[in-house]
C-alpha positions as a Markdown table, in Angstrom:
| # | Residue | x | y | z |
|---|---|---|---|---|
| 1 | Met | -2.0 | 20.8 | 7.2 |
| 2 | Lys | -1.1 | 18.3 | 9.8 |
| 3 | Ser | -3.1 | 18.9 | 13.4 |
| 4 | Arg | -2.1 | 17.1 | 16.4 |
| 5 | Glu | -4.2 | 15.7 | 19.3 |
| 6 | Ile | -3.2 | 17.2 | 22.3 |
| 7 | Met | -5.8 | 16.2 | 25.0 |
| 8 | Lys | -6.3 | 12.7 | 26.3 |
| 9 | Thr | -9.2 | 11.3 | 24.5 |
| 10 | Thr | -11.4 | 8.3 | 25.5 |
| 11 | Tyr | -13.5 | 6.6 | 22.9 |
| 12 | Thr | -16.3 | 4.8 | 24.9 |
| 13 | Asn | -19.3 | 2.3 | 24.1 |
| 14 | Ile | -17.3 | 0.9 | 21.2 |
| 15 | Lys | -19.3 | -1.9 | 19.8 |
| 16 | Gln | -16.4 | -3.8 | 18.5 |
| 17 | Leu | -12.6 | -2.8 | 19.1 |
| 18 | Ala | -10.6 | -5.0 | 16.3 |
| 19 | Gly | -7.3 | -5.6 | 15.2 |
| 20 | Ile | -5.5 | -5.9 | 18.8 |
| 21 | Gln | -2.4 | -7.0 | 19.4 |
| 22 | Lys | -1.1 | -6.8 | 23.0 |
| 23 | Asn | 2.6 | -7.0 | 22.2 |
| 24 | Lys | 4.6 | -4.6 | 19.9 |
| 25 | Thr | 6.9 | -7.2 | 19.2 |
| 26 | Val | 4.3 | -8.9 | 16.9 |
| 27 | Lys | 5.1 | -7.3 | 13.4 |
| 28 | Lys | 3.3 | -9.4 | 11.1 |
| 29 | Leu | 1.0 | -12.1 | 10.8 |
| 30 | Ser | 1.5 | -15.6 | 8.8 |
| 31 | Gly | -0.5 | -18.6 | 7.9 |
| 32 | Lys | -3.2 | -19.5 | 10.3 |
| 33 | Glu | -2.6 | -16.5 | 12.4 |
| 34 | Met | -4.0 | -14.6 | 9.8 |
| 35 | Ser | -7.4 | -16.0 | 10.4 |
| 36 | Val | -7.8 | -14.5 | 14.1 |
| 37 | Leu | -8.7 | -10.7 | 14.2 |
| 38 | Asn | -8.6 | -10.1 | 18.3 |
| 39 | Thr | -11.6 | -8.0 | 19.4 |
| 40 | Ile | -13.0 | -6.5 | 22.5 |
| 41 | Glu | -16.8 | -6.1 | 22.4 |
| 42 | Asp | -18.1 | -3.1 | 24.6 |
| 43 | Ala | -14.8 | -1.6 | 24.5 |
| 44 | Tyr | -13.1 | 1.5 | 25.4 |
| 45 | Leu | -9.9 | 3.2 | 24.1 |
| 46 | His | -7.5 | 5.7 | 25.7 |
| 47 | Thr | -5.2 | 7.8 | 23.3 |
| 48 | Glu | -2.9 | 10.8 | 24.4 |
| 49 | Asn | -1.0 | 13.1 | 22.4 |
| 50 | Gly | -1.4 | 10.7 | 19.2 |
| 51 | Tyr | -0.8 | 7.4 | 20.6 |
| 52 | Ile | -2.7 | 4.6 | 22.3 |
| 53 | Thr | -2.3 | 4.3 | 25.9 |
| 54 | Gly | -5.0 | 1.6 | 27.0 |
| 55 | Phe | -8.2 | 0.0 | 26.0 |
| 56 | Gly | -10.5 | -2.7 | 27.9 |
| 57 | Lys | -14.0 | -3.4 | 28.3 |
| 58 | Met | -16.4 | -0.5 | 29.1 |
| 59 | Ala | -17.3 | -2.3 | 32.7 |
| 60 | Glu | -13.6 | -2.1 | 33.6 |
| 61 | Leu | -13.4 | 1.8 | 32.8 |
| 62 | Ser | -13.0 | 4.3 | 35.6 |
| 63 | Asn | -14.7 | 7.4 | 34.9 |
| 64 | Ser | -11.8 | 9.4 | 36.7 |
| 65 | Leu | -9.7 | 8.5 | 33.6 |
| 66 | Ile | -11.7 | 10.5 | 31.3 |
| 67 | Gln | -10.5 | 13.6 | 29.9 |
| 68 | Gln | -12.3 | 14.3 | 26.7 |
| 69 | Glu | -14.8 | 11.4 | 25.6 |
| 70 | Ile | -16.3 | 10.3 | 22.0 |
| 71 | Asp | -19.0 | 7.8 | 22.1 |
| 72 | Cys | -18.8 | 5.2 | 19.6 |
| 73 | Ser | -22.1 | 3.4 | 20.5 |
| 74 | Gly | -23.0 | 1.0 | 17.6 |
| 75 | Lys | -19.8 | 1.5 | 16.0 |
| 76 | Ile | -16.4 | -0.5 | 15.1 |
| 77 | Val | -12.9 | 0.8 | 15.9 |
| 78 | Leu | -10.3 | -0.7 | 13.7 |
| 79 | Pro | -6.5 | 0.5 | 12.9 |
| 80 | Ala | -6.7 | 2.8 | 10.1 |
| 81 | Trp | -5.7 | 1.0 | 6.7 |
| 82 | Cys | -2.4 | 1.0 | 5.6 |
| 83 | Asp | -2.0 | 1.1 | 1.5 |
| 84 | Ser | 1.4 | -0.2 | 1.0 |
| 85 | His | 1.6 | 0.0 | -2.7 |
| 86 | Thr | 0.4 | 3.0 | -4.9 |
| 87 | His | 1.1 | 5.4 | -7.6 |
| 88 | Leu | -1.1 | 8.1 | -6.9 |
| 89 | Val | 1.0 | 10.9 | -8.1 |
| 90 | Phe | -0.1 | 11.2 | -11.6 |
| 91 | Ala | -1.4 | 13.6 | -14.5 |
| 92 | Gly | -4.3 | 12.8 | -16.3 |
| 93 | Thr | -6.6 | 9.5 | -16.5 |
| 94 | Arg | -6.4 | 6.7 | -19.2 |
| 95 | Glu | -10.4 | 5.9 | -19.7 |
| 96 | Thr | -9.5 | 5.5 | -23.6 |
| 97 | Glu | -7.3 | 2.3 | -22.9 |
| 98 | Phe | -10.1 | 1.1 | -20.5 |
| 99 | Val | -12.5 | 1.3 | -23.6 |
| 100 | Asp | -9.8 | -0.4 | -25.8 |
| 101 | Arg | -9.6 | -3.4 | -23.5 |
| 102 | Ile | -13.3 | -3.7 | -23.7 |
| 103 | Asn | -13.0 | -3.6 | -27.2 |
| 104 | Gly | -10.5 | -6.4 | -27.0 |
| 105 | Leu | -6.8 | -5.1 | -26.9 |
| 106 | Thr | -4.3 | -6.5 | -24.1 |
| 107 | Tyr | -2.5 | -4.5 | -21.8 |
| 108 | Glu | 0.6 | -5.7 | -23.7 |
| 109 | Glu | -0.8 | -4.5 | -27.1 |
| 110 | Ile | -2.0 | -1.0 | -25.5 |
| 111 | Ala | 1.4 | -0.8 | -24.5 |
| 112 | Ala | 3.1 | -1.6 | -27.6 |
| 113 | Arg | 0.7 | 1.3 | -29.3 |
| 114 | Gly | 2.2 | 4.1 | -27.1 |
| 115 | Gly | -0.2 | 3.4 | -24.3 |
| 116 | Gly | 0.1 | 2.4 | -20.7 |
| 117 | Ile | 3.1 | 3.7 | -18.7 |
| 118 | Ile | 4.5 | 5.4 | -21.4 |
| 119 | Asn | 1.3 | 7.4 | -22.2 |
| 120 | Ser | 1.2 | 8.7 | -18.6 |
| 121 | Ala | 4.6 | 9.6 | -18.6 |
| 122 | Lys | 4.2 | 12.1 | -21.4 |
| 123 | Arg | 1.1 | 13.5 | -19.7 |
| 124 | Leu | 3.3 | 14.0 | -16.2 |
| 125 | Gln | 6.4 | 15.8 | -18.4 |
| 126 | Ser | 4.3 | 18.6 | -19.4 |
| 127 | Ser | 2.6 | 19.1 | -16.0 |
| 128 | Thr | 3.8 | 21.2 | -13.4 |
| 129 | Glu | 4.7 | 20.3 | -9.9 |
| 130 | Glu | 1.9 | 22.1 | -8.5 |
| 131 | Glu | -0.5 | 20.5 | -10.6 |
| 132 | Leu | 0.4 | 17.3 | -9.8 |
| 133 | Tyr | 0.5 | 18.2 | -6.2 |
| 134 | Gln | -3.1 | 19.5 | -5.9 |
| 135 | Ala | -4.2 | 16.3 | -8.0 |
| 136 | Ala | -2.5 | 14.0 | -5.6 |
| 137 | Trp | -3.6 | 15.9 | -2.6 |
| 138 | Ala | -7.2 | 15.5 | -3.8 |
| 139 | Arg | -6.6 | 11.7 | -4.1 |
| 140 | Leu | -5.1 | 11.7 | -0.8 |
| 141 | Glu | -8.2 | 13.5 | 0.8 |
| 142 | Glu | -10.2 | 10.8 | -1.0 |
| 143 | Ile | -8.7 | 7.6 | 0.3 |
| 144 | Lys | -8.5 | 8.7 | 3.8 |
| 145 | Ser | -12.2 | 9.2 | 3.5 |
| 146 | His | -12.3 | 5.6 | 3.1 |
| 147 | Gly | -10.2 | 4.8 | 6.2 |
| 148 | Thr | -6.5 | 4.8 | 4.7 |
| 149 | Gly | -4.2 | 6.3 | 7.3 |
| 150 | Ala | -0.5 | 5.2 | 5.7 |
| 151 | Val | 0.2 | 5.0 | 2.2 |
| 152 | Glu | 3.3 | 4.4 | 0.2 |
| 153 | Ile | 3.6 | 6.4 | -3.0 |
| 154 | Lys | 6.0 | 5.3 | -6.0 |
| 155 | Ser | 7.3 | 7.4 | -8.7 |
| 156 | Gly | 7.5 | 5.5 | -12.2 |
| 157 | Tyr | 5.2 | 7.8 | -14.0 |
| 158 | Gly | 8.3 | 10.4 | -15.4 |
| 159 | Leu | 10.5 | 8.2 | -17.2 |
| 160 | Ser | 13.0 | 10.9 | -17.2 |
| 161 | Leu | 15.4 | 12.5 | -14.7 |
| 162 | Asp | 13.2 | 15.8 | -14.4 |
| 163 | Ala | 10.3 | 14.1 | -14.3 |
| 164 | Glu | 11.0 | 11.2 | -11.5 |
| 165 | Leu | 12.5 | 14.1 | -9.7 |
| 166 | Lys | 9.5 | 16.0 | -10.0 |
| 167 | Ile | 7.2 | 13.2 | -8.7 |
| 168 | Leu | 9.3 | 12.4 | -5.8 |
| 169 | Arg | 9.5 | 16.2 | -4.6 |
| 170 | Val | 5.6 | 16.3 | -4.7 |
| 171 | Ile | 5.6 | 13.4 | -2.5 |
| 172 | Lys | 7.8 | 15.2 | -0.2 |
| 173 | Arg | 5.6 | 18.0 | 0.0 |
| 174 | Leu | 2.7 | 15.7 | 0.5 |
| 175 | Lys | 4.8 | 13.9 | 3.1 |
| 176 | Ala | 5.1 | 17.5 | 5.0 |
| 177 | Asp | 1.5 | 18.7 | 4.6 |
| 178 | Ser | -0.6 | 15.5 | 5.0 |
| 179 | Asp | -1.7 | 13.7 | 8.2 |
| 180 | Leu | -1.4 | 10.6 | 6.6 |
| 181 | Thr | 2.0 | 8.7 | 7.1 |
| 182 | Ile | 3.5 | 8.6 | 3.8 |
| 183 | Lys | 6.3 | 6.4 | 2.4 |
| 184 | Ala | 8.0 | 7.2 | -0.9 |
| 185 | Thr | 9.5 | 4.8 | -3.4 |
| 186 | Phe | 11.6 | 5.4 | -6.4 |
| 187 | Leu | 10.4 | 3.6 | -9.4 |
| 188 | Gly | 12.3 | 4.9 | -12.1 |
| 189 | Ala | 12.7 | 1.5 | -13.6 |
| 190 | His | 9.1 | 1.3 | -14.6 |
| 191 | Ala | 9.6 | 1.0 | -18.3 |
| 192 | Val | 12.2 | 2.0 | -21.1 |
| 193 | Pro | 11.3 | 5.5 | -22.4 |
| 194 | Pro | 11.1 | 5.8 | -25.8 |
| 195 | Glu | 14.0 | 7.9 | -26.2 |
| 196 | Phe | 16.3 | 4.9 | -24.7 |
| 197 | Lys | 14.5 | 2.5 | -27.4 |
| 198 | Gly | 17.1 | -0.3 | -27.8 |
| 199 | Asn | 19.2 | 1.2 | -25.0 |
| 200 | Lys | 18.1 | 0.1 | -21.8 |
| 201 | Glu | 21.5 | -0.1 | -20.1 |
| 202 | Gly | 21.9 | 3.5 | -21.1 |
| 203 | Tyr | 18.4 | 4.3 | -19.1 |
| 204 | Leu | 19.5 | 2.0 | -15.9 |
| 205 | Asp | 22.9 | 4.0 | -15.8 |
| 206 | Met | 20.9 | 7.5 | -15.9 |
| 207 | Leu | 18.9 | 5.8 | -13.2 |
| 208 | Ile | 21.8 | 5.0 | -10.9 |
| 209 | His | 24.4 | 7.4 | -11.6 |
| 210 | Glu | 22.4 | 10.5 | -12.2 |
| 211 | Ala | 19.0 | 10.3 | -10.3 |
| 212 | Leu | 20.2 | 8.3 | -7.1 |
| 213 | Pro | 22.9 | 10.7 | -6.0 |
| 214 | Ile | 20.3 | 13.7 | -6.1 |
| 215 | Ile | 17.7 | 11.5 | -4.5 |
| 216 | His | 20.1 | 10.7 | -1.8 |
| 217 | Lys | 21.0 | 14.3 | -1.5 |
| 218 | Glu | 17.5 | 15.5 | -1.1 |
| 219 | Gly | 16.1 | 12.9 | 0.8 |
| 220 | Leu | 13.5 | 12.0 | -1.8 |
| 221 | Ala | 12.8 | 8.4 | -1.4 |
| 222 | Asp | 12.7 | 5.6 | 1.5 |
| 223 | Tyr | 12.9 | 2.6 | -1.0 |
| 224 | Ile | 13.7 | 1.8 | -4.4 |
| 225 | Asp | 11.6 | -0.5 | -6.9 |
| 226 | Ile | 11.9 | -1.9 | -10.4 |
| 227 | Phe | 9.2 | -3.8 | -12.7 |
| 228 | Cys | 10.9 | -7.1 | -13.1 |
| 229 | Glu | 8.9 | -8.6 | -16.1 |
| 230 | Thr | 9.0 | -10.1 | -19.4 |
| 231 | Asn | 9.4 | -7.3 | -22.0 |
| 232 | Tyr | 10.3 | -4.7 | -19.2 |
| 233 | Phe | 13.2 | -5.5 | -16.9 |
| 234 | Ser | 15.2 | -8.7 | -16.5 |
| 235 | Val | 16.2 | -10.4 | -13.0 |
| 236 | Ala | 19.9 | -9.0 | -13.9 |
| 237 | Asp | 18.6 | -5.6 | -14.2 |
| 238 | Thr | 16.7 | -5.9 | -10.9 |
| 239 | Glu | 19.6 | -7.1 | -9.1 |
| 240 | Arg | 21.5 | -4.2 | -10.2 |
| 241 | Ile | 18.8 | -1.7 | -9.3 |
| 242 | Met | 18.5 | -3.4 | -5.7 |
| 243 | Glu | 22.3 | -3.5 | -5.3 |
| 244 | Ala | 22.3 | 0.5 | -6.2 |
| 245 | Gly | 19.7 | 1.2 | -3.9 |
| 246 | Thr | 21.1 | -0.5 | -1.4 |
| 247 | Asn | 24.3 | 1.5 | -1.9 |
| 248 | Tyr | 22.3 | 4.7 | -1.0 |
| 249 | Gly | 20.2 | 3.4 | 1.9 |
| 250 | Leu | 17.1 | 2.4 | 0.1 |
| 251 | Gln | 15.8 | -1.0 | 0.8 |
| 252 | Ser | 14.0 | -2.6 | -2.0 |
| 253 | Lys | 10.2 | -3.2 | -2.7 |
| 254 | Ile | 9.6 | -5.0 | -6.1 |
| 255 | His | 7.0 | -5.5 | -8.7 |
| 256 | Val | 7.4 | -9.2 | -9.7 |
| 257 | Asn | 5.1 | -12.0 | -11.4 |
| 258 | Gln | 2.6 | -10.1 | -12.7 |
| 259 | Phe | 2.4 | -11.8 | -16.0 |
| 260 | Thr | 5.3 | -14.3 | -15.7 |
| 261 | Ser | 7.8 | -15.9 | -13.3 |
| 262 | Ile | 11.1 | -15.4 | -14.2 |
| 263 | Gly | 13.3 | -15.2 | -10.9 |
| 264 | Gly | 12.1 | -12.1 | -9.8 |
| 265 | Ile | 10.9 | -13.6 | -6.3 |
| 266 | Gln | 14.3 | -15.1 | -5.8 |
| 267 | Ala | 16.3 | -12.0 | -6.7 |
| 268 | Gly | 14.1 | -10.1 | -3.9 |
| 269 | Ile | 14.7 | -12.5 | -1.5 |
| 270 | Lys | 18.2 | -12.7 | -2.1 |
| 271 | His | 18.6 | -8.9 | -1.6 |
| 272 | Asn | 16.1 | -8.9 | 1.6 |
| 273 | Ala | 13.4 | -6.9 | -0.5 |
| 274 | Leu | 10.9 | -5.4 | 2.1 |
| 275 | Ser | 8.1 | -6.5 | -0.1 |
| 276 | Ile | 7.4 | -8.1 | -3.4 |
| 277 | Asp | 4.5 | -7.2 | -5.0 |
| 278 | His | 1.9 | -8.4 | -7.6 |
| 279 | Leu | 2.3 | -12.1 | -7.8 |
| 280 | Glu | -0.5 | -13.0 | -10.0 |
| 281 | Val | 1.4 | -15.6 | -11.3 |
| 282 | Met | 2.8 | -18.1 | -9.0 |
| 283 | Thr | 4.8 | -21.5 | -9.1 |
| 284 | Asp | 5.4 | -24.1 | -6.4 |
| 285 | Gln | 8.8 | -23.1 | -6.4 |
| 286 | Asp | 7.9 | -19.4 | -5.5 |
| 287 | Ile | 5.9 | -20.0 | -2.7 |
| 288 | Ala | 8.5 | -22.4 | -1.2 |
| 289 | Asp | 11.1 | -20.0 | -1.6 |
| 290 | Leu | 9.4 | -17.1 | 0.3 |
| 291 | His | 9.1 | -19.4 | 3.6 |
| 292 | Arg | 12.7 | -19.0 | 3.9 |
| 293 | Ser | 12.5 | -15.3 | 4.0 |
| 294 | Glu | 11.4 | -12.3 | 5.7 |
| 295 | Thr | 10.0 | -10.5 | 2.7 |
| 296 | Met | 6.2 | -9.6 | 2.6 |
| 297 | Pro | 4.5 | -10.8 | -0.3 |
| 298 | Thr | 1.7 | -8.1 | -1.5 |
| 299 | Ala | -1.2 | -8.8 | -3.7 |
| 300 | Leu | -3.1 | -6.4 | -5.7 |
| 301 | Pro | -6.6 | -7.6 | -6.3 |
| 302 | Ser | -8.3 | -4.6 | -7.7 |
| 303 | Cys | -5.6 | -4.4 | -10.3 |
| 304 | Ser | -6.6 | -8.1 | -11.4 |
| 305 | Phe | -10.3 | -7.1 | -11.3 |
| 306 | Phe | -9.7 | -4.0 | -13.7 |
| 307 | Leu | -7.3 | -5.7 | -16.0 |
| 308 | Lys | -9.3 | -9.2 | -16.0 |
| 309 | Ile | -6.2 | -11.0 | -15.1 |
| 310 | Pro | -5.5 | -13.9 | -12.6 |
| 311 | Phe | -5.8 | -12.9 | -9.0 |
| 312 | Ala | -2.7 | -14.0 | -6.8 |
| 313 | Pro | -3.3 | -17.3 | -5.3 |
| 314 | Val | -3.2 | -15.7 | -1.9 |
| 315 | Arg | -5.6 | -18.6 | -0.3 |
| 316 | Lys | -3.0 | -21.2 | -1.3 |
| 317 | Met | -0.1 | -19.2 | 0.1 |
| 318 | Ile | -1.8 | -18.5 | 3.3 |
| 319 | Asp | -2.9 | -22.2 | 3.7 |
| 320 | Gln | 1.0 | -22.8 | 3.1 |
| 321 | Gly | 2.1 | -20.7 | 6.1 |
| 322 | Leu | 3.0 | -17.4 | 4.3 |
| 323 | Ala | 2.0 | -13.8 | 5.6 |
| 324 | Ile | 0.0 | -11.6 | 2.9 |
| 325 | Ala | -0.7 | -8.2 | 2.5 |
| 326 | Leu | -3.1 | -6.6 | 0.2 |
| 327 | Ala | -2.8 | -3.3 | -1.3 |
| 328 | Thr | -4.7 | -1.0 | -4.1 |
| 329 | Asp | -2.1 | -0.4 | -6.8 |
| 330 | Tyr | -4.0 | 3.0 | -7.1 |
| 331 | Asn | -2.5 | 4.4 | -10.8 |
| 332 | Pro | -4.3 | 5.8 | -13.8 |
| 333 | Gly | -3.8 | 2.7 | -15.9 |
| 334 | Ser | -4.4 | -0.7 | -14.2 |
| 335 | Thr | -6.1 | 0.5 | -10.9 |
| 336 | Pro | -7.9 | 3.9 | -11.0 |
| 337 | Ser | -9.0 | 3.5 | -7.4 |
| 338 | Gly | -7.6 | 3.6 | -4.1 |
| 339 | Lys | -10.2 | 2.3 | -1.9 |
| 340 | Ile | -9.1 | -0.4 | 0.6 |
| 341 | Pro | -12.5 | -1.5 | 1.6 |
| 342 | Phe | -13.2 | -2.5 | -2.2 |
| 343 | Val | -9.6 | -4.3 | -1.9 |
| 344 | Ile | -11.0 | -6.4 | 1.2 |
| 345 | Ser | -14.2 | -7.2 | -0.5 |
| 346 | Leu | -12.3 | -8.5 | -3.7 |
| 347 | Ala | -10.0 | -10.6 | -1.6 |
| 348 | Cys | -12.9 | -12.2 | 0.3 |
| 349 | Ile | -15.1 | -12.7 | -2.7 |
| 350 | Tyr | -12.6 | -13.7 | -5.5 |
| 351 | Gln | -9.4 | -14.8 | -3.7 |
| 352 | Arg | -11.5 | -16.7 | -0.5 |
| 353 | Leu | -10.2 | -14.9 | 2.3 |
| 354 | Thr | -12.1 | -14.4 | 5.5 |
| 355 | Pro | -12.6 | -11.0 | 6.5 |
| 356 | Glu | -10.4 | -11.5 | 9.1 |
| 357 | Glu | -7.8 | -12.3 | 7.0 |
| 358 | Ala | -8.2 | -9.5 | 4.8 |
| 359 | Ile | -8.2 | -7.1 | 7.3 |
| 360 | Asn | -5.1 | -8.2 | 9.1 |
| 361 | Ala | -3.5 | -8.1 | 5.3 |
| 362 | Val | -4.2 | -4.4 | 5.2 |
| 363 | Thr | -3.2 | -3.5 | 8.5 |
| 364 | Leu | -0.7 | -5.0 | 10.3 |
| 365 | Asn | 1.0 | -7.2 | 7.4 |
| 366 | Ser | 0.6 | -3.8 | 5.0 |
| 367 | Ala | 2.2 | -1.8 | 7.8 |
| 368 | Tyr | 5.0 | -4.6 | 7.6 |
| 369 | Ala | 5.2 | -4.0 | 3.9 |
| 370 | Met | 5.9 | -0.4 | 4.4 |
| 371 | Gly | 8.2 | -0.7 | 7.3 |
| 372 | Ile | 6.2 | 0.8 | 9.9 |
| 373 | Ser | 4.6 | -2.3 | 11.8 |
| 374 | Asp | 6.3 | -0.9 | 14.9 |
| 375 | Thr | 4.1 | 2.3 | 15.1 |
| 376 | His | 1.1 | 1.3 | 12.9 |
| 377 | Gly | -1.4 | -1.6 | 11.9 |
| 378 | Ser | -2.8 | -2.8 | 15.2 |
| 379 | Ile | -4.4 | -1.6 | 18.3 |
| 380 | Thr | -1.5 | -1.7 | 20.3 |
| 381 | Val | -0.4 | 0.3 | 23.4 |
| 382 | Gly | 2.4 | 2.8 | 22.4 |
| 383 | Lys | 1.5 | 2.8 | 18.8 |
| 384 | Lys | 0.0 | 5.5 | 16.8 |
| 385 | Ala | -3.8 | 6.4 | 17.5 |
| 386 | Asn | -4.3 | 6.0 | 13.7 |
| 387 | Leu | -8.0 | 4.6 | 14.0 |
| 388 | Ile | -10.9 | 4.0 | 11.8 |
| 389 | Ile | -14.4 | 4.5 | 13.1 |
| 390 | Thr | -17.2 | 3.1 | 11.3 |
| 391 | Lys | -20.8 | 4.0 | 11.0 |
| 392 | Glu | -23.4 | 2.4 | 12.9 |
| 393 | Ile | -23.0 | -1.2 | 11.3 |
| 394 | Ser | -23.3 | -4.8 | 12.6 |
| 395 | Ser | -19.8 | -6.0 | 12.6 |
| 396 | Tyr | -16.6 | -5.8 | 10.8 |
| 397 | Asn | -17.9 | -8.5 | 8.4 |
| 398 | Tyr | -20.1 | -5.7 | 7.2 |
| 399 | Ile | -17.5 | -4.1 | 5.4 |
| 400 | Pro | -16.4 | -6.7 | 2.8 |
| 401 | Tyr | -19.9 | -7.8 | 2.5 |
| 402 | Ala | -21.7 | -4.4 | 1.5 |
| 403 | Phe | -19.0 | -3.5 | -1.1 |
| 404 | Gly | -19.1 | -0.2 | -2.9 |
| 405 | Gly | -20.4 | 1.8 | -0.1 |
| 406 | Asn | -18.2 | 3.9 | 2.4 |
| 407 | His | -18.9 | 2.8 | 6.0 |
| 408 | Ile | -16.4 | 4.9 | 7.5 |
| 409 | Glu | -17.9 | 7.7 | 10.0 |
| 410 | Arg | -14.4 | 9.2 | 11.0 |
| 411 | Ile | -10.7 | 8.6 | 10.8 |
| 412 | Val | -8.5 | 9.7 | 13.4 |
| 413 | Leu | -4.9 | 10.3 | 12.6 |
| 414 | Asp | -2.2 | 11.1 | 15.2 |
């Protein structure tokens, strides 16, 4: 259950205090800005009632200000990770499909045989809300232990009115019970279910005219999403869903360019999408158009790793001045992992991001992609004291370098 820090706490002897932004007006970092991770060596950090109230060098700390002290000798303190794209409410796993891919089947071939999203939907529809809640709670606790302090969770593995609402109600319970900051996204348009085969319009009608009014009435979602991709939903479908979401006060966060570039990026920009996610396939025009928007491009490197598909060209995008966020895409089919440190390692190793760029991408920029960069994603006076305290490590560079290990000693939330 949620707990609140009620005392003034001072974290002392911090080896590196990293991820500092002195001005709350800095909402995201773009281009060359991403290569700078502001730090203070041998630092202290003050918090009070869950908020950051001050920080600086230990030599400047007055002992009279210390009420409760936590010694961080040899440790790094960073803002907690923000994971802006997950599907962590799901039923069952899909390791048989993992073996199918090893044996040569593609993601699309598995989906055509009734696997993929449809497989997960069948399992979820037969699961109770309590079963889903307990499984998702365990996943939340797992990702928290690896440093995640804020997470966006999508529906989309229900693909029926009742099942989609069930997922969103589970997310609402998680929001109430967990000390993580959680945002909910309605992704009913993840795939067309078998019962609507040949009647995609009918399925979209159900999502818009039946699901959205209930979601609005019960306050079940913060955002709306759609999988804009060849053989899934068209650009026209995507615009229709985004417009419907806007009518119910839901800003868009959409899946685009995972396998093909069909205009989803331009549709997202047109409708002021908060983020556009995946981006494994990008054209020069896609990149140019993003320069003229406030939409956050979000890459999912562990999905590329697991499916053996191209990685989003984020090095090129940053070099051309764009902001980039990174997220896990935690789900049972294409990314059965919610560990942000592994995402940081993949971005550094396969996408040639520096550790500074990758850390900024999973803190301030991913907070922006969740709509919470006013309160999360950096060490800034007035922001929430959502913090990572590492084990005794040499520097923040050790996090992507020593991939696969958990170098987080403690996470402080609110």
